[in-house]
C-alpha positions in Angstrom: 25.8 -6.1 20.7 25.5 -4.8 16.8 23.9 -2.2 14.9 23.1 -1.5 11.5 24.9 1.5 10.8 22.2 1.6 7.2 20.3 3.5 6.6 17.3 3.6 3.6 19.2 5.8 1.2 21.9 2.8 1.3 19.9 0.5 -0.7 18.6 2.5 -3.9 20.5 1.4 -6.9 19.8 5.2 -7.9 21.6 8.6 -7.5 18.8 11.9 -7.0 20.6 13.0 -10.0 20.1 10.0 -12.1 16.6 10.0 -10.9 16.3 14.0 -12.0 17.1 13.3 -15.4 15.0 10.2 -15.6 12.3 13.0 -15.5 13.7 15.0 -17.8 14.5 12.7 -20.7 10.7 11.4 -20.3 9.4 14.5 -20.5 11.4 15.1 -23.5 10.0 11.6 -26.0 6.5 11.5 -24.8 7.1 16.0 -25.1 3.6 17.4 -27.0 1.2 14.8 -25.1 1.6 17.1 -21.8 -1.1 18.8 -23.5 -3.6 16.0 -24.3 -2.9 15.0 -20.1 -3.5 18.3 -19.5 -6.9 18.7 -21.2 -8.1 15.2 -19.1 -7.8 16.4 -16.4 -9.6 19.2 -16.8 -12.0 17.1 -18.3 -12.1 15.3 -15.0 -12.5 18.2 -12.6 -15.1 18.5 -15.0 -16.7 15.3 -14.1 -16.1 15.7 -10.4 -18.4 18.9 -9.7 -21.1 17.8 -12.9 -21.3 14.4 -12.7 -23.0 12.7 -15.6 -23.0 8.9 -16.0 -21.8 9.6 -20.1 -18.7 11.5 -18.4 -18.2 9.6 -16.0 -18.2 6.6 -18.5 -15.5 8.5 -20.4 -13.6 9.6 -17.7 -13.3 5.8 -16.8 -11.9 5.0 -20.1 -9.4 7.2 -20.4 -7.8 7.2 -16.8 -7.5 3.1 -18.3 -5.5 4.2 -20.5 -3.1 6.8 -19.2 -2.8 4.0 -16.1 -1.2 1.3 -19.0 0.7 4.2 -20.9 2.2 5.2 -17.8 3.4 1.9 -16.6 4.6 1.0 -20.5 6.3 4.0 -21.2 7.3 5.4 -17.8 7.4 2.6 -15.5 9.0 -0.1 -17.4 10.5 1.9 -20.2 11.7 4.7 -17.8 12.2 3.9 -14.9 13.2 0.3 -14.7 16.6 1.0 -16.4 17.2 2.5 -13.1 16.0 0.0 -10.7 14.7 -2.9 -11.4 12.6 -4.1 -8.8 10.1 -1.6 -10.8 8.7 -4.7 -13.2 7.9 -6.1 -10.0 5.6 -2.6 -10.0 3.4 -3.0 -13.6 1.1 -6.1 -11.4 -0.2 -3.1 -9.6 -0.7 -0.5 -12.6 -2.0 -3.3 -14.3 -4.6 -4.1 -11.9 -6.0 -0.8 -12.3 -6.2 -0.4 -14.8 -8.1 -3.9 -15.2 -11.5 -2.0 -12.3 -10.7 1.1 -14.4 -11.8 -0.8 -17.5 -14.6 -2.8 -15.8 -15.9 0.8 -14.5 -16.4 2.2 -17.9 -17.4 -0.6 -19.4 -19.7 -2.5 -18.1 -24.0 -2.1 -18.3 -24.5 -0.2 -15.3 -21.2 3.0 -14.6 -20.8 3.2 -11.1 -22.0 6.0 -9.8 -20.0 9.7 -8.1 -21.4 10.6 -5.1 -23.6 13.8 -5.1 -21.7 14.3 -2.5 -21.4 17.7 -0.8 -19.0 20.3 1.8 -15.9 18.3 3.8 -16.3 15.7 1.3 -16.5 17.1 -2.8 -13.8 19.6 -0.8 -11.6 17.8 0.0 -11.4 15.3 -3.4 -12.1 18.1 -5.9 -8.8 19.9 -3.9 -7.0 17.2 -4.7 -7.8 17.0 -7.3 -7.0 20.4 -8.7 -3.6 20.0 -7.1 -3.1 16.7 -8.8 -3.4 18.8 -12.7 -2.3 22.0 -12.0 0.0 21.9 -8.8 1.7 19.4 -9.2 3.9 19.9 -12.6 5.5 23.5 -9.9 6.6 21.0 -7.4 9.9 20.7 -8.9 10.1 24.8 -9.1 9.4 25.4 -4.9 11.5 22.7 -4.6 14.7 24.5 -6.7 14.0 21.8 -9.6 14.6 23.3 -13.4 10.9 22.9 -15.3 12.0 20.4 -18.0 12.2 17.2 -14.3 8.6 18.5 -13.9 5.5 16.1 -12.9 2.6 15.9 -14.5 -0.4 13.8 -14.3 -1.1 11.4 -17.4 2.5 11.4 -17.9 4.4 10.3 -14.5 2.9 8.2 -12.1 3.0 10.9 -9.3 0.4 13.3 -9.8 -1.2 10.2 -12.6 -1.9 8.4 -9.2 -2.7 11.2 -7.0 -5.4 12.3 -9.3 -7.2 9.0 -9.2 -7.4 8.0 -6.0 -9.2 12.1 -5.4 -11.0 11.4 -8.3 -12.0 6.9 -7.0 -13.0 8.7 -3.8 -15.8 10.4 -5.6 -16.9 7.5 -6.6 -20.1 5.5 -4.6 -18.4 4.2 -1.6 -19.0 0.4 -1.5 -16.8 0.8 -4.5 -13.8 2.5 -3.9 -12.4 1.0 -1.4 -10.3 -1.8 -3.1 -8.9 0.9 -6.7 -7.8 3.3 -3.6 -5.4 0.9 -2.2 -4.1 0.3 -5.0 -2.4 3.4 -5.8 -1.9 4.4 -2.4 0.4 1.0 -2.8 2.1 3.3 -4.6 2.2 6.1 -2.7 3.9 4.8 0.1 6.1 3.7 -1.5 7.5 7.1 -3.6 7.2 8.3 -0.6 10.5 6.4 1.5 12.5 6.6 -2.9 12.1 9.7 -2.1 12.6 10.5 1.5 15.2 8.3 0.8 16.9 10.5 -1.8 16.6 13.8 0.3 13.8 15.3 -0.9 11.9 17.4 0.8 8.4 16.4 -1.3 8.4 12.9 -0.3 5.0 13.3 2.2 3.3 15.5 -0.8 1.9 12.3 -2.4 0.9 10.4 0.8 -1.0 13.3 2.3 -3.2 13.5 -0.3 -3.6 9.6 -0.3 -4.8 10.7 3.6 -6.7 13.1 2.3 -8.3 11.0 -0.2 -9.0 8.4 2.9 -10.6 10.6 4.7 -13.1 12.5 2.5 -13.9 8.8 2.3 -14.4 8.0 5.9 -15.8 10.8 5.9 -18.8 10.5 3.2 -19.1 6.1 4.2 -20.0 7.6 7.9 -21.8 10.3 6.7 -24.2 7.1 4.8 -24.1 5.1 7.6 -25.5 8.0 9.7 -28.4 8.8 7.3 -29.3 5.4 6.9 -30.0 5.1 10.5 -32.0 8.4 11.0 -34.2 6.9 8.1 
């Protein structure tokens, strides 16, 4: 019987060293936009905890700009240089930006759910981690600070933060953008696993937690509706 000796890493077009160097060059190129991105991330946290319609609209507009920025500067400008398949991921970013822009400019902006308990804790916790904790992952796993992945600058923390924020949107509206973002977490998990990175599970775990918060809120709404 024929057996394939190929592993998933054999299909990568780059090494871990090249992958890390990509982030190093990217961080150097966009510096000091990191401070702007972190400020936006903190703004999202405030809006998530204390939502106001005008600020929610601004948050979606900022996320739209960020997704387009990451798509153009990182995915197309950096990632495609070492992985030609990255070009085919651009429609995902454009589709996500389109949804966020629609929410930002439509006459009635989607409300953020006034969640309490476990659902709110999960969403805000994942959002805070994506903004504050994600840049520290590289240091924990032995990488240089220059290769840190920062919300609004690199795709993984940006996707995770968006997942968390969107999970707070009124349940009936959140599914499509959450699914779009989850696709990226699966791709990045496979990539990091192929590179033998110990943090390969972080993005998909964050996606799982956000979807869990979504399911919890859905069931609570249906349960309350049934009782009513």
